[in-house]
Gaussian input, Z-matrix of N, CA and C with variables (Angstrom, degrees):
# hf/3-21g

backbone

0 1
 N
 C     1     B1
 C     2     B2     1     A1
 N     3     B3     2     A2     1     D1
 C     4     B4     3     A3     2     D2
 C     5     B5     4     A4     3     D3
 N     6     B6     5     A5     4     D4
 C     7     B7     6     A6     5     D5
 C     8     B8     7     A7     6     D6
 N     9     B9     8     A8     7     D7
 C    10    B10     9     A9     8     D8
 C    11    B11    10    A10     9     D9
 N    12    B12    11    A11    10    D10
 C    13    B13    12    A12    11    D11
 C    14    B14    13    A13    12    D12
 N    15    B15    14    A14    13    D13
 C    16    B16    15    A15    14    D14
 C    17    B17    16    A16    15    D15
 N    18    B18    17    A17    16    D16
 C    19    B19    18    A18    17    D17
 C    20    B20    19    A19    18    D18
 N    21    B21    20    A20    19    D19
 C    22    B22    21    A21    20    D20
 C    23    B23    22    A22    21    D21
 N    24    B24    23    A23    22    D22
 C    25    B25    24    A24    23    D23
 C    26    B26    25    A25    24    D24
 N    27    B27    26    A26    25    D25
 C    28    B28    27    A27    26    D26
 C    29    B29    28    A28    27    D27
 N    30    B30    29    A29    28    D28
 C    31    B31    30    A30    29    D29
 C    32    B32    31    A31    30    D30
 N    33    B33    32    A32    31    D31
 C    34    B34    33    A33    32    D32
 C    35    B35    34    A34    33    D33
 N    36    B36    35    A35    34    D34
 C    37    B37    36    A36    35    D35
 C    38    B38    37    A37    36    D36
 N    39    B39    38    A38    37    D37
 C    40    B40    39    A39    38    D38
 C    41    B41    40    A40    39    D39
 N    42    B42    41    A41    40    D40
 C    43    B43    42    A42    41    D41
 C    44    B44    43    A43    42    D42
 N    45    B45    44    A44    43    D43
 C    46    B46    45    A45    44    D44
 C    47    B47    46    A46    45    D45
 N    48    B48    47    A47    46    D46
 C    49    B49    48    A48    47    D47
 C    50    B50    49    A49    48    D48
 N    51    B51    50    A50    49    D49
 C    52    B52    51    A51    50    D50
 C    53    B53    52    A52    51    D51
 N    54    B54    53    A53    52    D52
 C    55    B55    54    A54    53    D53
 C    56    B56    55    A55    54    D54
 N    57    B57    56    A56    55    D55
 C    58    B58    57    A57    56    D56
 C    59    B59    58    A58    57    D57
 N    60    B60    59    A59    58    D58
 C    61    B61    60    A60    59    D59
 C    62    B62    61    A61    60    D60
 N    63    B63    62    A62    61    D61
 C    64    B64    63    A63    62    D62
 C    65    B65    64    A64    63    D63
 N    66    B66    65    A65    64    D64
 C    67    B67    66    A66    65    D65
 C    68    B68    67    A67    66    D66
 N    69    B69    68    A68    67    D67
 C    70    B70    69    A69    68    D68
 C    71    B71    70    A70    69    D69
 N    72    B72    71    A71    70    D70
 C    73    B73    72    A72    71    D71
 C    74    B74    73    A73    72    D72
 N    75    B75    74    A74    73    D73
 C    76    B76    75    A75    74    D74
 C    77    B77    76    A76    75    D75
 N    78    B78    77    A77    76    D76
 C    79    B79    78    A78    77    D77
 C    80    B80    79    A79    78    D78
 N    81    B81    80    A80    79    D79
 C    82    B82    81    A81    80    D80
 C    83    B83    82    A82    81    D81
 N    84    B84    83    A83    82    D82
 C    85    B85    84    A84    83    D83
 C    86    B86    85    A85    84    D84
 N    87    B87    86    A86    85    D85
 C    88    B88    87    A87    86    D86
 C    89    B89    88    A88    87    D87
 N    90    B90    89    A89    88    D88
 C    91    B91    90    A90    89    D89
 C    92    B92    91    A91    90    D90
 N    93    B93    92    A92    91    D91
 C    94    B94    93    A93    92    D92
 C    95    B95    94    A94    93    D93
 N    96    B96    95    A95    94    D94
 C    97    B97    96    A96    95    D95
 C    98    B98    97    A97    96    D96
 N    99    B99    98    A98    97    D97
 C   100   B100    99    A99    98    D98
 C   101   B101   100   A100    99    D99
 N   102   B102   101   A101   100   D100
 C   103   B103   102   A102   101   D101
 C   104   B104   103   A103   102   D102
 N   105   B105   104   A104   103   D103
 C   106   B106   105   A105   104   D104
 C   107   B107   106   A106   105   D105
 N   108   B108   107   A107   106   D106
 C   109   B109   108   A108   107   D107
 C   110   B110   109   A109   108   D108
 N   111   B111   110   A110   109   D109
 C   112   B112   111   A111   110   D110
 C   113   B113   112   A112   111   D111
 N   114   B114   113   A113   112   D112
 C   115   B115   114   A114   113   D113
 C   116   B116   115   A115   114   D114
 N   117   B117   116   A116   115   D115
 C   118   B118   117   A117   116   D116
 C   119   B119   118   A118   117   D117
 N   120   B120   119   A119   118   D118
 C   121   B121   120   A120   119   D119
 C   122   B122   121   A121   120   D120
 N   123   B123   122   A122   121   D121
 C   124   B124   123   A123   122   D122
 C   125   B125   124   A124   123   D123
 N   126   B126   125   A125   124   D124
 C   127   B127   126   A126   125   D125
 C   128   B128   127   A127   126   D126
 N   129   B129   128   A128   127   D127
 C   130   B130   129   A129   128   D128
 C   131   B131   130   A130   129   D129
 N   132   B132   131   A131   130   D130
 C   133   B133   132   A132   131   D131
 C   134   B134   133   A133   132   D132
 N   135   B135   134   A134   133   D133
 C   136   B136   135   A135   134   D134
 C   137   B137   136   A136   135   D135
 N   138   B138   137   A137   136   D136
 C   139   B139   138   A138   137   D137
 C   140   B140   139   A139   138   D138
 N   141   B141   140   A140   139   D139
 C   142   B142   141   A141   140   D140
 C   143   B143   142   A142   141   D141
 N   144   B144   143   A143   142   D142
 C   145   B145   144   A144   143   D143
 C   146   B146   145   A145   144   D144
 N   147   B147   146   A146   145   D145
 C   148   B148   147   A147   146   D146
 C   149   B149   148   A148   147   D147
 N   150   B150   149   A149   148   D148
 C   151   B151   150   A150   149   D149
 C   152   B152   151   A151   150   D150
 N   153   B153   152   A152   151   D151
 C   154   B154   153   A153   152   D152
 C   155   B155   154   A154   153   D153
 N   156   B156   155   A155   154   D154
 C   157   B157   156   A156   155   D155
 C   158   B158   157   A157   156   D156
 N   159   B159   158   A158   157   D157
 C   160   B160   159   A159   158   D158
 C   161   B161   160   A160   159   D159
 N   162   B162   161   A161   160   D160
 C   163   B163   162   A162   161   D161
 C   164   B164   163   A163   162   D162
 N   165   B165   164   A164   163   D163
 C   166   B166   165   A165   164   D164
 C   167   B167   166   A166   165   D165
 N   168   B168   167   A167   166   D166
 C   169   B169   168   A168   167   D167
 C   170   B170   169   A169   168   D168
 N   171   B171   170   A170   169   D169
 C   172   B172   171   A171   170   D170
 C   173   B173   172   A172   171   D171
 N   174   B174   173   A173   172   D172
 C   175   B175   174   A174   173   D173
 C   176   B176   175   A175   174   D174
 N   177   B177   176   A176   175   D175
 C   178   B178   177   A177   176   D176
 C   179   B179   178   A178   177   D177
 N   180   B180   179   A179   178   D178
 C   181   B181   180   A180   179   D179
 C   182   B182   181   A181   180   D180
 N   183   B183   182   A182   181   D181
 C   184   B184   183   A183   182   D182
 C   185   B185   184   A184   183   D183
 N   186   B186   185   A185   184   D184
 C   187   B187   186   A186   185   D185
 C   188   B188   187   A187   186   D186
 N   189   B189   188   A188   187   D187
 C   190   B190   189   A189   188   D188
 C   191   B191   190   A190   189   D189
 N   192   B192   191   A191   190   D190
 C   193   B193   192   A192   191   D191
 C   194   B194   193   A193   192   D192
 N   195   B195   194   A194   193   D193
 C   196   B196   195   A195   194   D194
 C   197   B197   196   A196   195   D195
 N   198   B198   197   A197   196   D196
 C   199   B199   198   A198   197   D197
 C   200   B200   199   A199   198   D198
 N   201   B201   200   A200   199   D199
 C   202   B202   201   A201   200   D200
 C   203   B203   202   A202   201   D201
 N   204   B204   203   A203   202   D202
 C   205   B205   204   A204   203   D203
 C   206   B206   205   A205   204   D204
 N   207   B207   206   A206   205   D205
 C   208   B208   207   A207   206   D206
 C   209   B209   208   A208   207   D207
 N   210   B210   209   A209   208   D208
 C   211   B211   210   A210   209   D209
 C   212   B212   211   A211   210   D210
 N   213   B213   212   A212   211   D211
 C   214   B214   213   A213   212   D212
 C   215   B215   214   A214   213   D213
 N   216   B216   215   A215   214   D214
 C   217   B217   216   A216   215   D215
 C   218   B218   217   A217   216   D216
 N   219   B219   218   A218   217   D217
 C   220   B220   219   A219   218   D218
 C   221   B221   220   A220   219   D219
 N   222   B222   221   A221   220   D220
 C   223   B223   222   A222   221   D221
 C   224   B224   223   A223   222   D222
 N   225   B225   224   A224   223   D223
 C   226   B226   225   A225   224   D224
 C   227   B227   226   A226   225   D225
 N   228   B228   227   A227   226   D226
 C   229   B229   228   A228   227   D227
 C   230   B230   229   A229   228   D228
 N   231   B231   230   A230   229   D229
 C   232   B232   231   A231   230   D230
 C   233   B233   232   A232   231   D231
 N   234   B234   233   A233   232   D232
 C   235   B235   234   A234   233   D233
 C   236   B236   235   A235   234   D234
 N   237   B237   236   A236   235   D235
 C   238   B238   237   A237   236   D236
 C   239   B239   238   A238   237   D237
 N   240   B240   239   A239   238   D238
 C   241   B241   240   A240   239   D239
 C   242   B242   241   A241   240   D240
 N   243   B243   242   A242   241   D241
 C   244   B244   243   A243   242   D242
 C   245   B245   244   A244   243   D243
 N   246   B246   245   A245   244   D244
 C   247   B247   246   A246   245   D245
 C   248   B248   247   A247   246   D246
 N   249   B249   248   A248   247   D247
 C   250   B250   249   A249   248   D248
 C   251   B251   250   A250   249   D249
 N   252   B252   251   A251   250   D250
 C   253   B253   252   A252   251   D251
 C   254   B254   253   A253   252   D252
 N   255   B255   254   A254   253   D253
 C   256   B256   255   A255   254   D254
 C   257   B257   256   A256   255   D255
 N   258   B258   257   A257   256   D256
 C   259   B259   258   A258   257   D257
 C   260   B260   259   A259   258   D258
 N   261   B261   260   A260   259   D259
 C   262   B262   261   A261   260   D260
 C   263   B263   262   A262   261   D261
 N   264   B264   263   A263   262   D262
 C   265   B265   264   A264   263   D263
 C   266   B266   265   A265   264   D264
 N   267   B267   266   A266   265   D265
 C   268   B268   267   A267   266   D266
 C   269   B269   268   A268   267   D267
 N   270   B270   269   A269   268   D268
 C   271   B271   270   A270   269   D269
 C   272   B272   271   A271   270   D270
 N   273   B273   272   A272   271   D271
 C   274   B274   273   A273   272   D272
 C   275   B275   274   A274   273   D273
 N   276   B276   275   A275   274   D274
 C   277   B277   276   A276   275   D275
 C   278   B278   277   A277   276   D276
 N   279   B279   278   A278   277   D277
 C   280   B280   279   A279   278   D278
 C   281   B281   280   A280   279   D279
 N   282   B282   281   A281   280   D280
 C   283   B283   282   A282   281   D281
 C   284   B284   283   A283   282   D282
 N   285   B285   284   A284   283   D283
 C   286   B286   285   A285   284   D284
 C   287   B287   286   A286   285   D285
 N   288   B288   287   A287   286   D286
 C   289   B289   288   A288   287   D287
 C   290   B290   289   A289   288   D288
 N   291   B291   290   A290   289   D289
 C   292   B292   291   A291   290   D290
 C   293   B293   292   A292   291   D291
 N   294   B294   293   A293   292   D292
 C   295   B295   294   A294   293   D293
 C   296   B296   295   A295   294   D294
 N   297   B297   296   A296   295   D295
 C   298   B298   297   A297   296   D296
 C   299   B299   298   A298   297   D297
 N   300   B300   299   A299   298   D298
 C   301   B301   300   A300   299   D299
 C   302   B302   301   A301   300   D300

   B1=1.4581
   B2=1.5289
   B3=1.3277
   B4=1.4696
   B5=1.5192
   B6=1.3069
   B7=1.4466
   B8=1.5259
   B9=1.3227
   B10=1.4526
   B11=1.5190
   B12=1.3255
   B13=1.4535
   B14=1.5085
   B15=1.3126
   B16=1.4521
   B17=1.5165
   B18=1.3160
   B19=1.4675
   B20=1.5116
   B21=1.3192
   B22=1.4460
   B23=1.5106
   B24=1.3210
   B25=1.4554
   B26=1.5145
   B27=1.3087
   B28=1.4556
   B29=1.5259
   B30=1.3122
   B31=1.4640
   B32=1.5194
   B33=1.2801
   B34=1.4575
   B35=1.5160
   B36=1.3119
   B37=1.4592
   B38=1.5228
   B39=1.3213
   B40=1.4682
   B41=1.5201
   B42=1.3123
   B43=1.4606
   B44=1.5216
   B45=1.3235
   B46=1.4576
   B47=1.5186
   B48=1.2966
   B49=1.4503
   B50=1.5236
   B51=1.3154
   B52=1.4603
   B53=1.5301
   B54=1.3283
   B55=1.4563
   B56=1.5113
   B57=1.3381
   B58=1.4672
   B59=1.5225
   B60=1.2989
   B61=1.4623
   B62=1.5196
   B63=1.3356
   B64=1.4560
   B65=1.5190
   B66=1.3209
   B67=1.4551
   B68=1.5154
   B69=1.3256
   B70=1.4622
   B71=1.5175
   B72=1.3181
   B73=1.4468
   B74=1.5151
   B75=1.3124
   B76=1.4615
   B77=1.5205
   B78=1.3450
   B79=1.4562
   B80=1.5147
   B81=1.3304
   B82=1.4585
   B83=1.5317
   B84=1.3367
   B85=1.4669
   B86=1.5239
   B87=1.3210
   B88=1.4628
   B89=1.5274
   B90=1.3338
   B91=1.4671
   B92=1.5180
   B93=1.3396
   B94=1.4641
   B95=1.5257
   B96=1.3282
   B97=1.4656
   B98=1.5281
   B99=1.3327
   B100=1.4589
   B101=1.5258
   B102=1.3176
   B103=1.4684
   B104=1.5260
   B105=1.3366
   B106=1.4661
   B107=1.5316
   B108=1.3323
   B109=1.4659
   B110=1.5274
   B111=1.3268
   B112=1.4574
   B113=1.5233
   B114=1.3076
   B115=1.4569
   B116=1.5360
   B117=1.3446
   B118=1.4666
   B119=1.5305
   B120=1.3398
   B121=1.4567
   B122=1.5272
   B123=1.3376
   B124=1.4636
   B125=1.5246
   B126=1.3258
   B127=1.4676
   B128=1.5162
   B129=1.3258
   B130=1.4620
   B131=1.5159
   B132=1.3230
   B133=1.4566
   B134=1.5251
   B135=1.3144
   B136=1.4607
   B137=1.5248
   B138=1.3326
   B139=1.4562
   B140=1.5169
   B141=1.3141
   B142=1.4621
   B143=1.5227
   B144=1.3225
   B145=1.4619
   B146=1.5280
   B147=1.3310
   B148=1.4692
   B149=1.5232
   B150=1.3321
   B151=1.4638
   B152=1.5299
   B153=1.3181
   B154=1.4545
   B155=1.5264
   B156=1.3214
   B157=1.4644
   B158=1.5236
   B159=1.3133
   B160=1.4552
   B161=1.5220
   B162=1.3124
   B163=1.4748
   B164=1.5296
   B165=1.3193
   B166=1.4634
   B167=1.5205
   B168=1.3266
   B169=1.4645
   B170=1.5230
   B171=1.3471
   B172=1.4641
   B173=1.5300
   B174=1.3273
   B175=1.4616
   B176=1.5243
   B177=1.3253
   B178=1.4640
   B179=1.5204
   B180=1.3201
   B181=1.4574
   B182=1.5187
   B183=1.3322
   B184=1.4644
   B185=1.5240
   B186=1.3163
   B187=1.4536
   B188=1.5215
   B189=1.3293
   B190=1.4621
   B191=1.5055
   B192=1.3215
   B193=1.4585
   B194=1.5207
   B195=1.3171
   B196=1.4621
   B197=1.5216
   B198=1.3159
   B199=1.4568
   B200=1.5250
   B201=1.3220
   B202=1.4653
   B203=1.5264
   B204=1.3275
   B205=1.4589
   B206=1.5246
   B207=1.3286
   B208=1.4633
   B209=1.5257
   B210=1.3275
   B211=1.4670
   B212=1.5271
   B213=1.3286
   B214=1.4544
   B215=1.5261
   B216=1.3053
   B217=1.4650
   B218=1.5292
   B219=1.3167
   B220=1.4670
   B221=1.5198
   B222=1.3178
   B223=1.4596
   B224=1.5190
   B225=1.3323
   B226=1.4572
   B227=1.5269
   B228=1.3219
   B229=1.4608
   B230=1.5246
   B231=1.3333
   B232=1.4577
   B233=1.5186
   B234=1.3264
   B235=1.4617
   B236=1.5206
   B237=1.3197
   B238=1.4587
   B239=1.5187
   B240=1.3340
   B241=1.4567
   B242=1.5261
   B243=1.3182
   B244=1.4558
   B245=1.5187
   B246=1.3281
   B247=1.4656
   B248=1.5148
   B249=1.3278
   B250=1.4486
   B251=1.5217
   B252=1.3332
   B253=1.4566
   B254=1.5242
   B255=1.2991
   B256=1.4679
   B257=1.5182
   B258=1.3114
   B259=1.4689
   B260=1.5298
   B261=1.3079
   B262=1.4560
   B263=1.5250
   B264=1.3072
   B265=1.4530
   B266=1.5234
   B267=1.3268
   B268=1.4594
   B269=1.5222
   B270=1.3323
   B271=1.4586
   B272=1.5318
   B273=1.3384
   B274=1.4652
   B275=1.5211
   B276=1.3040
   B277=1.4603
   B278=1.5194
   B279=1.3307
   B280=1.4609
   B281=1.5209
   B282=1.3156
   B283=1.4691
   B284=1.5288
   B285=1.3186
   B286=1.4679
   B287=1.5211
   B288=1.2991
   B289=1.4610
   B290=1.5195
   B291=1.3215
   B292=1.4597
   B293=1.5267
   B294=1.3403
   B295=1.4755
   B296=1.5165
   B297=1.3098
   B298=1.4582
   B299=1.5278
   B300=1.3069
   B301=1.4718
   B302=1.5063
   A1=108.33
   A2=117.05
   A3=119.83
   A4=111.79
   A5=115.65
   A6=121.93
   A7=107.33
   A8=116.97
   A9=121.33
   A10=110.17
   A11=117.02
   A12=122.68
   A13=111.20
   A14=117.56
   A15=122.86
   A16=114.44
   A17=118.32
   A18=120.88
   A19=112.05
   A20=118.82
   A21=121.78
   A22=114.05
   A23=118.64
   A24=121.02
   A25=111.45
   A26=115.74
   A27=120.71
   A28=107.70
   A29=116.08
   A30=122.02
   A31=106.69
   A32=118.09
   A33=120.48
   A34=108.73
   A35=117.36
   A36=119.83
   A37=109.66
   A38=115.72
   A39=121.43
   A40=110.16
   A41=116.13
   A42=120.52
   A43=111.20
   A44=117.42
   A45=122.74
   A46=108.36
   A47=115.77
   A48=120.72
   A49=109.38
   A50=118.45
   A51=120.79
   A52=110.77
   A53=115.11
   A54=120.64
   A55=115.11
   A56=118.25
   A57=119.85
   A58=112.83
   A59=118.59
   A60=120.31
   A61=109.63
   A62=115.26
   A63=121.51
   A64=109.10
   A65=116.13
   A66=121.73
   A67=108.23
   A68=115.96
   A69=119.66
   A70=109.35
   A71=115.30
   A72=120.86
   A73=110.32
   A74=115.21
   A75=121.10
   A76=108.64
   A77=116.30
   A78=120.11
   A79=109.02
   A80=114.20
   A81=121.54
   A82=106.68
   A83=115.70
   A84=120.48
   A85=108.71
   A86=115.67
   A87=121.32
   A88=108.11
   A89=115.66
   A90=120.57
   A91=108.59
   A92=114.77
   A93=120.56
   A94=108.28
   A95=116.98
   A96=120.65
   A97=109.43
   A98=116.19
   A99=121.84
   A100=110.54
   A101=116.13
   A102=120.10
   A103=112.35
   A104=117.87
   A105=122.65
   A106=111.89
   A107=117.48
   A108=124.10
   A109=113.12
   A110=116.96
   A111=122.11
   A112=107.84
   A113=116.22
   A114=121.89
   A115=109.75
   A116=118.25
   A117=119.44
   A118=109.68
   A119=115.69
   A120=121.35
   A121=109.62
   A122=116.57
   A123=122.55
   A124=107.02
   A125=115.54
   A126=119.95
   A127=109.13
   A128=115.77
   A129=122.74
   A130=107.61
   A131=117.29
   A132=119.91
   A133=109.91
   A134=114.95
   A135=121.81
   A136=108.60
   A137=116.22
   A138=121.48
   A139=109.14
   A140=116.21
   A141=122.71
   A142=106.43
   A143=117.09
   A144=121.13
   A145=113.25
   A146=118.24
   A147=120.74
   A148=108.76
   A149=117.24
   A150=121.02
   A151=112.67
   A152=118.43
   A153=121.19
   A154=113.04
   A155=117.62
   A156=121.35
   A157=110.44
   A158=115.89
   A159=120.97
   A160=110.43
   A161=115.33
   A162=122.57
   A163=113.15
   A164=117.47
   A165=119.33
   A166=113.06
   A167=119.12
   A168=122.02
   A169=110.02
   A170=115.96
   A171=122.96
   A172=107.69
   A173=117.28
   A174=123.62
   A175=108.39
   A176=117.09
   A177=122.28
   A178=109.50
   A179=116.22
   A180=123.18
   A181=107.09
   A182=117.08
   A183=122.17
   A184=110.10
   A185=115.40
   A186=123.02
   A187=106.37
   A188=117.21
   A189=118.84
   A190=112.06
   A191=114.02
   A192=119.56
   A193=109.63
   A194=114.16
   A195=122.93
   A196=107.77
   A197=115.74
   A198=120.91
   A199=107.19
   A200=116.00
   A201=121.84
   A202=108.74
   A203=116.04
   A204=122.36
   A205=109.68
   A206=116.36
   A207=123.52
   A208=107.33
   A209=117.53
   A210=120.45
   A211=113.19
   A212=117.31
   A213=120.81
   A214=114.49
   A215=118.99
   A216=119.73
   A217=111.51
   A218=114.29
   A219=120.85
   A220=109.45
   A221=114.78
   A222=122.72
   A223=106.65
   A224=116.06
   A225=121.37
   A226=109.39
   A227=116.01
   A228=123.03
   A229=107.00
   A230=117.75
   A231=121.35
   A232=111.31
   A233=115.28
   A234=122.15
   A235=106.88
   A236=117.03
   A237=122.19
   A238=108.54
   A239=115.98
   A240=119.71
   A241=106.86
   A242=115.74
   A243=122.80
   A244=108.35
   A245=116.30
   A246=122.02
   A247=108.02
   A248=115.15
   A249=120.82
   A250=109.98
   A251=116.33
   A252=120.74
   A253=110.50
   A254=116.38
   A255=122.25
   A256=106.15
   A257=116.77
   A258=120.48
   A259=111.91
   A260=114.88
   A261=123.72
   A262=107.22
   A263=117.24
   A264=121.15
   A265=107.55
   A266=115.98
   A267=119.15
   A268=112.04
   A269=117.63
   A270=120.48
   A271=108.72
   A272=115.90
   A273=119.50
   A274=111.45
   A275=116.00
   A276=123.73
   A277=105.24
   A278=115.61
   A279=119.59
   A280=110.09
   A281=115.31
   A282=122.56
   A283=106.44
   A284=115.24
   A285=120.08
   A286=109.15
   A287=116.35
   A288=122.81
   A289=106.44
   A290=116.10
   A291=120.64
   A292=108.99
   A293=115.41
   A294=120.80
   A295=109.18
   A296=115.42
   A297=122.37
   A298=108.01
   A299=116.48
   A300=121.34
   A301=110.55
   D1=130.44
   D2=-179.70
   D3=-75.09
   D4=158.23
   D5=175.13
   D6=-105.42
   D7=125.93
   D8=-176.70
   D9=-90.14
   D10=133.51
   D11=178.34
   D12=-81.15
   D13=166.07
   D14=-177.35
   D15=-68.33
   D16=-18.34
   D17=-179.52
   D18=-102.70
   D19=17.79
   D20=176.46
   D21=91.64
   D22=-3.34
   D23=179.31
   D24=-83.58
   D25=161.30
   D26=178.54
   D27=-106.25
   D28=127.23
   D29=178.96
   D30=-100.69
   D31=131.54
   D32=-178.21
   D33=110.88
   D34=-108.05
   D35=179.17
   D36=-125.57
   D37=153.62
   D38=-179.07
   D39=-84.79
   D40=132.77
   D41=175.44
   D42=-96.61
   D43=-17.00
   D44=179.03
   D45=-134.60
   D46=146.95
   D47=177.96
   D48=-85.47
   D49=148.11
   D50=177.14
   D51=-56.03
   D52=136.93
   D53=179.73
   D54=87.12
   D55=-2.66
   D56=-178.64
   D57=-94.13
   D58=-3.30
   D59=175.73
   D60=-141.91
   D61=154.26
   D62=-176.50
   D63=-123.88
   D64=136.38
   D65=179.37
   D66=-126.60
   D67=159.64
   D68=179.42
   D69=-153.99
   D70=159.04
   D71=177.80
   D72=-164.64
   D73=160.81
   D74=178.37
   D75=-159.18
   D76=159.57
   D77=175.43
   D78=-151.15
   D79=155.76
   D80=174.17
   D81=-140.99
   D82=141.26
   D83=-176.85
   D84=-138.60
   D85=145.34
   D86=175.74
   D87=-134.64
   D88=136.11
   D89=178.48
   D90=-153.04
   D91=160.98
   D92=178.61
   D93=-151.28
   D94=121.16
   D95=179.91
   D96=-85.77
   D97=121.22
   D98=-178.89
   D99=-86.87
   D100=171.20
   D101=178.85
   D102=-71.06
   D103=-9.15
   D104=179.15
   D105=-93.63
   D106=13.70
   D107=-179.19
   D108=64.61
   D109=24.09
   D110=175.58
   D111=-112.31
   D112=136.12
   D113=-178.49
   D114=-126.55
   D115=99.46
   D116=175.14
   D117=-66.81
   D118=144.76
   D119=-176.42
   D120=-136.99
   D121=135.03
   D122=168.59
   D123=-127.35
   D124=141.39
   D125=-176.49
   D126=-146.79
   D127=143.71
   D128=171.43
   D129=-128.45
   D130=131.69
   D131=172.57
   D132=-137.90
   D133=148.72
   D134=-178.96
   D135=-135.53
   D136=146.47
   D137=-179.18
   D138=-149.66
   D139=131.37
   D140=174.23
   D141=-121.15
   D142=113.29
   D143=-173.55
   D144=-78.81
   D145=-17.59
   D146=179.22
   D147=-161.88
   D148=108.35
   D149=-176.92
   D150=-63.06
   D151=-28.99
   D152=-177.21
   D153=-79.89
   D154=-19.34
   D155=-177.88
   D156=-96.21
   D157=152.68
   D158=176.83
   D159=-85.15
   D160=155.53
   D161=173.37
   D162=62.34
   D163=40.98
   D164=-179.21
   D165=-115.32
   D166=-3.92
   D167=-179.33
   D168=-84.12
   D169=136.58
   D170=175.82
   D171=-130.98
   D172=127.49
   D173=175.07
   D174=-115.03
   D175=130.97
   D176=177.90
   D177=-117.53
   D178=132.79
   D179=175.72
   D180=-116.59
   D181=121.04
   D182=-176.27
   D183=-116.57
   D184=133.84
   D185=174.51
   D186=-131.02
   D187=127.60
   D188=-177.94
   D189=-170.96
   D190=-168.78
   D191=176.31
   D192=-153.48
   D193=155.23
   D194=173.80
   D195=-109.73
   D196=137.87
   D197=173.90
   D198=-115.98
   D199=118.35
   D200=-179.67
   D201=-89.37
   D202=106.74
   D203=-178.75
   D204=-66.85
   D205=-44.33
   D206=176.01
   D207=-157.45
   D208=-167.51
   D209=-178.90
   D210=-69.89
   D211=-10.84
   D212=-173.83
   D213=-116.55
   D214=-1.12
   D215=-177.94
   D216=-152.69
   D217=152.74
   D218=176.92
   D219=-149.32
   D220=159.70
   D221=175.81
   D222=-120.94
   D223=130.88
   D224=179.45
   D225=-110.59
   D226=133.98
   D227=174.74
   D228=-122.46
   D229=123.86
   D230=-178.80
   D231=-137.41
   D232=142.34
   D233=167.45
   D234=-114.94
   D235=125.40
   D236=-178.09
   D237=-119.18
   D238=122.79
   D239=172.51
   D240=-101.84
   D241=128.07
   D242=-174.56
   D243=-105.85
   D244=125.36
   D245=177.59
   D246=-116.85
   D247=114.15
   D248=-179.52
   D249=-111.77
   D250=165.73
   D251=177.48
   D252=-59.81
   D253=-36.62
   D254=171.25
   D255=-109.82
   D256=121.26
   D257=-173.52
   D258=-72.79
   D259=129.76
   D260=173.13
   D261=-129.60
   D262=153.52
   D263=175.62
   D264=-87.07
   D265=92.66
   D266=-176.77
   D267=-143.61
   D268=33.89
   D269=173.43
   D270=-66.21
   D271=158.95
   D272=-172.79
   D273=-132.96
   D274=146.70
   D275=165.14
   D276=-115.54
   D277=123.14
   D278=-175.54
   D279=-123.80
   D280=136.76
   D281=174.88
   D282=-127.60
   D283=131.06
   D284=-179.46
   D285=-135.76
   D286=135.89
   D287=174.45
   D288=-108.39
   D289=129.29
   D290=-177.21
   D291=-127.33
   D292=133.93
   D293=179.76
   D294=-132.00
   D295=146.07
   D296=178.90
   D297=-113.13
   D298=130.37
   D299=179.97
   D300=-111.12

């Protein structure tokens, strides 16, 4: 069994030849920064890793907000519900702190 790398490459041996499978994805996002330094965010993204294979489509629905502490840092709060061709319980709550130096 091959080991898949984080950038979509296969480490070890190839199970498919280049050009023998097709993948696709898309996303749309909407946000608005208010005068209170809060930015509500909604996002939808979809990805199909192989059109010829079954159970490869994943749809993510994200609802969250960013809080801008100052001009150099923000805190992100997101809830992501994941809808796959085969249902798994893998929704996520994500919190991220970001700082600019």
